[in-house]
N, C-alpha and C positions, 0 to 999 in steps of 0.2 A: 321286565316291567309287567305289572298287572294290566288287564284290559281296561280301557278308559270307562269311567262311569258315565251315566247319562248327564250328570252335572258337568263333568269335564268336557264332554262333547259340546254341550250348549255353550260353555265358556269360549270354545274356539270359534263360535259363530258370532262373537261380539267384537265390534270395532268401536272403541270408546275414546272420547276426548277427556282431557283432564287439566287441572290447574297445576302450574309449577314449571320452572325453567331450570332448576338445579336439583340434584339428587336429594338434597335436604328438604326440598319443598314438595316432594312427590310421594309422601307416605301413603296417601289414599290410593293412588294408581298402583303403587307397589303391592299393596294388599289385594287389590283387584286381580293383579296378575298372579300373585303367589297363592292366595287363598281361593280365588274363584276361577282361575285358569283362563282369564281373558286372553284371547288369541291375537288381537290386533289393537293398535293405538293410532290415533290421528292427532296431528299437531296443527295448531293455529298460532298466528302471530299475535292476534288481539283477542281479549276476553270480552265478548259482547254482553256478558251478564254483570260486569263490574266496571266502574268508572273511577278515574282519579278526580281530584278537586276541580279541574277545568271542565269536567263532563266528558272528556275523551275516554275511549276504552282503555283499560289497563293492558299492558303487555301480558302475554300468556305463556307460550312455550319457547319462543324464538328470540334470541338476542344476538347471536353471532354464529358463524360456522363452527368454531371450536366448541362453543357452549352446546349447540344442538348435538354434535357428535358425542360429547361427554354424557349428555342426558340420555340419549338413546342407547349408548353402550351400557349405562347403568340399568336401564329398564330391561334390556335383553338379558342381563345377568340375573334378573329375578325370575325369568320364564323357564318352565320345564320344557315347553315346546317353543322354539324361537318365534318371536313376534313378527307379524306383518306390521311394518311401520309406514303409515300412510300420510299423504298430504295432498291438498288441492294446489298443484303447481301447473296451471294451464298456461300461464303467461299473460301479460297485459294486466288487466284489472283484477283477475283472480290469480293472485300471486302472493303466497305466504312468505316466501324467502326473498325479501325485498333488498334492493341496494342499500337502503338505510341501515340494514343489519349486517352489511358486508358481503352480500351475495350479488351475483352478476345481474345485469339488466335482462329483462325478457320482453318479448312482444306477443301481441294477442293472436289468437287463431284468425281473426278477421284480417289483420295485417298480412299474415302469412298467406291467406287465401287470395287476397288482392294481388300480392306479388306473384302467386301461382307458379312457384318453382319448387316442386316436391323435394328436390335435392337440398334447397335452402331450408325447407321445413325440417328435413331430417337433421341438418346441421344444427339448427336451433334445439331440436329435441335431444340430440346427443349432448349438447352443452348442458341442458337442463338435467339430463340423466346423470352426467358426471357429478354435477353439483349435489344431487340427491344422494348418490352412492357414497360420495366422500363424507356426507353428513350422517350416514347411517340410515337413510330412508330407502325403502325397497319397493314401495307401491305408490305410484302417482295416480291419483284419481282423475285421470285425463287420458285421452283427448275427448273433447266435446264433439259428438257427431250429430247433434241437432242441426236441422237445416235453418238457414236464415230465411224464414218463411213468413215473418210478420214484422213489419217495420216498427210496430208499436209494442213489441214484446219487451218487457222491462228487464228481464233477467238473462236472456240470451242475446238478443240484438242490442239491448240497452247497455250491456257490458262487453260487447264486441267479442262474443265467445264462439261464434260460428265461423267455420272456414268459408262457407258459401251457401247459396240457395240451391245449387245443383247437387243432387245426391252423389253422382259419380265423382265430382270434384272434391266433395267432402271426404269420400272414401279414399281417394288418392292421397290427400294430405294427412288424413288420419293414419293410413298405412305407413307413411313416411315417419310420422310421429312415433308410432309403435316400434318400428324398426330401429329408430334412433335410441329408444329406451332399451330395447332388447340387446343392442350392441354393448350396453354397459350393465346388463343384469338387473334392470329395474322393470318391475311389472307395471302394466297400464290398465286402465278401466274405461271402456267406452260408455258415454253417458249422453242423454238420459232416456232409457227405453220406455215406451216405444216412440218417443219423440216429444220434445218440449218446445221446439222452435216456433210452432204456430200459435202458442198460447198467448192469451191477452193478459194473464196475471202471473203472479209470483207465488209459488207453492210455499216459500218461506213464510208468507204472510197470511195465507188462507186457502180455501177451496178454489181450485182452478179447473174449469170445465172446458175441454177442447173438442167437444162433440161436433160442433159446427165448423171448426177451423182445421182440425187434423186431417191429413191426407195419407193414403197408403204409401206414397213415395218416401215418407219419413222413416219407413223401415229399411229402405234400400242401403244406406251405409252400413247398418248392422248386418244385413244379409250378405253383402259383399265381403266384409271383413271376417265374418264367421266362416264363410265358404273358403276364404283364402288362408285360414288358420292364423289370422292376425288379431286374435282376440284373447287376451289373458283373462279378463273379467268384464262384467257389464254392470252398470248401475241403473236401477229403476227410476222412473219419474213418478211423482205423486199425482200426476194429472188424472182427471176423470174423463172418460170417453164412453158415453152411453152406447155408442155403436159397437164397442169392444166388450164392455161389461156394464149393464144397466144399473148395477148396484154399488160397485166398489172402484176406487181409484186403482191405477195400474199396479202399484206396489203391493196391494192387498188382493189382487185379482188372479185366481187360478187360470182364468181364460186368457189373460195377457201373458203372465210369466210362464206358466206351464204350456198352455195351448198354443200361443204364438211363438214365444221365444224358444222354448224347449222343443216342442213337437214340430212346429211349422218351419222354423229357421234352423233347428238342429243344434242349438248351443247347449253343451253339457257341462260347461265350466261354472265357476263361481258367479252368482248373481248377488250383488250387494244392494241393499236399499239406499236410497238417498236418506238424509238425516231424518230419523223417525220423530224428532222433536219439532220438525217444521209444522206450522199451523195447519197445513192441508191434512195432516194426519192427526197430530196431537190435539188440535182444537176441535176435532169432529168425532174421533173414534175412541181415544183414550188407550193407554198401554194395555190394559187387560184384554181388549179386543184386538187392537192393531198388531200386537206382537204375534199371537198365535195365527191370526189371519195371514200375516206376511209369510210366515214359515210354511203354512199350509199351501199358500199360493205358489211357493217355489223359491222364495228368497233364502239364500245361504248365509249371508253375513248381514247382521242388523247393525246399522250405523247409529250411534248415539254420540253426536259431537259434544254434548254437554256444554254447548256454547250459545244456545238460544234460551235454554233453561238449565240451571246447574243442579244436578242431583249427585252428591258424593257417593250414594249407594245405588246408582243406576244398574251396575253389573249384577249384584245379588238380587235386585228387584226383578230384572228381566229373566234371570235364570229361574227364579221362583215361579214366575208367570208361566214359563215354558214347561217346567216340571209339572205344574198343576194341569197344564193343557194336555200333557202326555198321560197323566194319571186318569183324567176324565174322558180321554178319547178324542179330544178335539184335534190333536196332532199325534201322529204315530211315532213310536220309537224308531221305526225304520226311516221315516222322513228326517228325523234328527241325524241319524247315522249317515244318510245320503249327503247332507250338507257338511257334516264333519269330514267325510272322506274327500269331498271336493275342496275343502279348505286345506287339508293336508296335501292334496295334489298341487294346489297353487303354491304352497310353501316348498314343495319339491321343485317346482318350476323355478322358484327364486333361489334354489339351492340352499335353503335354510335347514332342510332336513334331508336325509338320505332316502 
């Protein structure tokens, strides 16, 4: 095989959402995989950018276990390098594989934390991992290791996504969650670094400043899990914290991603962005700025769920932005290669490649 081109390396750094539940409906994502080398895809059950006559969201990628399995097998067949196939299957309210589609029930992190039996958390995690593996999914964008630090937090506390307010307890249950997934060959992703639990707002909707609410203890679950080798990948938060970086939110911040996560906590694996289409990023910085800044900050995988705003050409657009950023010196070719190598290492961990 010829050495990968810059464009092929960038393609492996993309995690892209798409429309379609059957092979016949997936021509656009097939082209993104074949022609642009997209390395990862993410599935959603509902399409938040389109509605049916009642005003409810349309179905997107998920209809039944057999349908998801067929869809993902078809997409894998298009890829030169096997795909990371991702989903947000935390349990409870953040649950794409719902019983209504024929999948098992799940419970929230908050319920598992209240029960406080790590063996039970692991049992639930194993059940989730089996479900994902059987459907062809190999990367669960979970667990949440944000602390239950603010009763008015709309997106973490409000959706019962935190195991607890105590960092050690969060780390215990997150470790059990990771172990349950690893037992069935499914990757996990700790989120949202450096902590979203103290926030007053929702980064889906706009700029969120945690300068006065964030506390150093929000790093502790990340620190403990990294030190224990129980961290496959980490997802960044789009929160702004002037005490950590007075100019940019965490996803775009070298001080946070490289300085704190890489250098201080010692994590050398894949760091994925939260969805770059969230308004905290897209509404303030725009793709031409945010994409190069995120990669320069240390992000390895750029997530474009294509479900807050739909762009059928998002993959070639982002690849072009990064190619130009390398050409004009804003991002080095070595920095792209670093992320490319981390993505390949994650795929080796999932036994997708040798």
